[in-house]
N, C-alpha and C positions, 0 to 999 in steps of 0.2 A: 599349833602348826597348821591345822585345817583352816582355821580362821584366817591366817596369813595368806595361804594359797587362794582362798576365795576372794580376799581383798585384791590381791595381785591380778587375778583373772578378771575381776570386775573392772578394775582400773584400766586394764588392757582393752577391754571391750569398749569402755567409754571413750578412750583416746582414739581407737580405730574408728568408731562411729563418728566422732567429731571431725576426723580427717576426711572421711568420705563425704560429709555434707558441706565442706568448705568449698565455695565456688572458686574457680580459677579466674583471676583478674590479671590482665596484661598491664604491666607498667609501660610508661612511655619508652623506656629503654630496653624492654624485653623483646626478644626475637619472637616473632609470630611463627607458628608452625609452618614448615615449608609447604608451598602450594605449587600448583602447576604454573607454567609460564603465563604471565599477565600480558594482555594485549589491549592497547587503547588507541583509538583514532580520535583526534581532536579537530573540531571545526573552527576555522577563523574566517569570518565573513564580514568583519567590520574594520574600518580604518580608524581604530581606537588604540592609541599607544599604551594607555593604561591596561587595557584588556590584553594586548599583545605581550606586554611585559609580564603580566600575570600568567599567561599561558606558558611562557618560557620558565618562569619560576616554578610553576606546577610540575613541569617536566623534570626539573632538577630534583624537586622534592620527592617525586615518585621514584626516580632512580635511586635516591638515597634510601627510601623506604624498602623497596623490593630488591635493590641491587641492580646495577646496570645490566648484568647478564640475565636477569629474571623478568625483564619487561621490554616489550616491543612497543614503540610509539610511532605513530604516523600523524603528521599535522597536514590537514588539507585546507588550502586557502582558495576562496572563490569570492566573486563580487568585489566589494571595496577592500576586502581582506587580502586581495592579490598583492597589494603594495607591500605587505609584510614580508613577502619573499622576493621583492625586487632587489636588484643590485644596489640601489640607493637606500635600502632600508636602514634605519638607525640600528636595527637589531642584527645586521649582517654578521658581525663577529660572534655573537652568541649563537646564532643559527649554525654558522660554520663549525663552531666548537661542538654543538650537539650532534651535528652530522658525523663528526669523528667518533661519537659514542653510539653510532648506529640508529640515531633518530632519523626518520624519513620525513622529508618535506615534499609535498606534492601541490602543484598549482593546477588550477582548472583551465583546460584548454579553451573551453567556451568563453570564459571571462577574458582570456588573452586575446581571442579573436574579436570580441566585442570592443575591447579597448583599442585594438589596432584599427578597427573599422571607424571608430569615433575620432581617434586622435591621429590616425595616419601612421602610427608607429607602435610596434609591439613592445611591451615592457621587457626589459632585459632582466632575467632572473639570476639569483645567486647561483654560482656554479655548483652543480650537484643536485639542484632542485629538480624533481621529476615533474612530468606533466601527465595528467589524466584527461581524457577528452571532456568528461563531465565530473566536476568536483563532488557534487551531491551523489551521483551514481557511485563514485569511488567510496564514499562514506557508507553507502548502502551495501556495497560489496563486502566491505570490512565487517559490517554488522552481521551479514549473512554468514561470514566465516567465523563468527563467535567473538568478534572483538567488542570491547566495551566502547561506549561513545560518550564524548564530552562536548557540550556546546556551552562555552563560558558566556 
């Protein structure tokens, strides 16, 4: 009888010790522990359709990963990237759809002024796109507020 209790106790200790030492591994489908609200500012400063498509796909992937309500995203376009947010953009429908999901798109006012001075006409932006006087300064402000930064 004593021999059986000793074996049972020893087996329990071995099992408990092995469970403690097993590292936790997240599978691709496992939910990560809940975290604070995520915030990301994304720079678009190139007139590169592959890059712009990639930015929009990344936004959707991030929303799926964290949940639409758990991530704030702002895209700031300046320089040649300003055309990404123009009314003639090939991505207008996707941008408008993301705006409905509270993704913020911001154009650089300095770039708009420069284009207007060179071409005599200010680019027309997609309805709902905001304007910051200086796109790079807007990115810096967001970083100072604790936002993550992505420059694809």
